[in-house]
C-alpha positions in Angstrom: -13.4 -25.6 26.8 -13.5 -29.6 27.1 -14.9 -31.5 29.9 -11.6 -33.8 30.4 -12.1 -37.0 32.5 -10.1 -40.1 33.3 -11.2 -43.6 33.7 -12.7 -44.5 37.1 -10.1 -47.4 36.9 -7.1 -45.1 37.5 -6.1 -44.0 40.9 -6.6 -40.3 41.9 -2.9 -40.0 42.3 -1.9 -42.2 39.4 0.0 -40.0 37.0 0.2 -42.7 34.3 -3.1 -42.8 32.4 -4.7 -40.8 29.9 -7.6 -38.2 30.0 -10.5 -38.3 27.6 -13.0 -35.6 26.4 -16.1 -36.8 24.5 -18.4 -34.8 21.7 -18.6 -35.1 17.7 -15.0 -36.0 18.4 -13.4 -38.0 21.2 -10.0 -36.1 22.5 -7.2 -38.1 24.1 -4.4 -36.8 25.9 -1.4 -38.0 28.6 -2.2 -36.7 31.9 1.7 -36.3 32.2 2.1 -34.3 29.2 -1.1 -32.4 28.8 0.7 -29.1 27.4 2.0 -31.5 24.4 -2.1 -31.5 22.9 -4.1 -34.4 22.2 -5.2 -37.0 19.7 -8.7 -36.5 18.0 -11.0 -39.5 16.9 -14.6 -39.5 15.2 -17.2 -40.2 18.3 -18.1 -43.5 16.5 -14.6 -44.5 15.8 -13.7 -44.2 19.3 -17.0 -46.2 20.2 -15.9 -49.0 18.0 -12.5 -49.1 19.8 -13.9 -49.1 23.2 -16.4 -51.8 22.2 -13.7 -53.8 21.0 -11.6 -53.6 24.0 -14.3 -54.5 26.1 -15.6 -57.7 24.0 -12.0 -58.9 23.8 -11.5 -58.3 19.9 -8.7 -55.8 20.5 
C-alpha cells in the first residue's frame, strides 16, 4: 500500500491537485481521477524536478 499525500499548499477541500507517494519510485496521481492510475518516476529524478522548482530553474 502506498502512503499518498498532497502538498501542504493545497486546501483540504481543493479537488484540483496532485498526490505523491514517495519511495524508491515517486508516484504521482490526480486527486480527481485516482482511478486512472499514476505516473512513476525514479526518486532521484523526482528530487531533481522538485529542486529545480525551488531554485526557479524550471
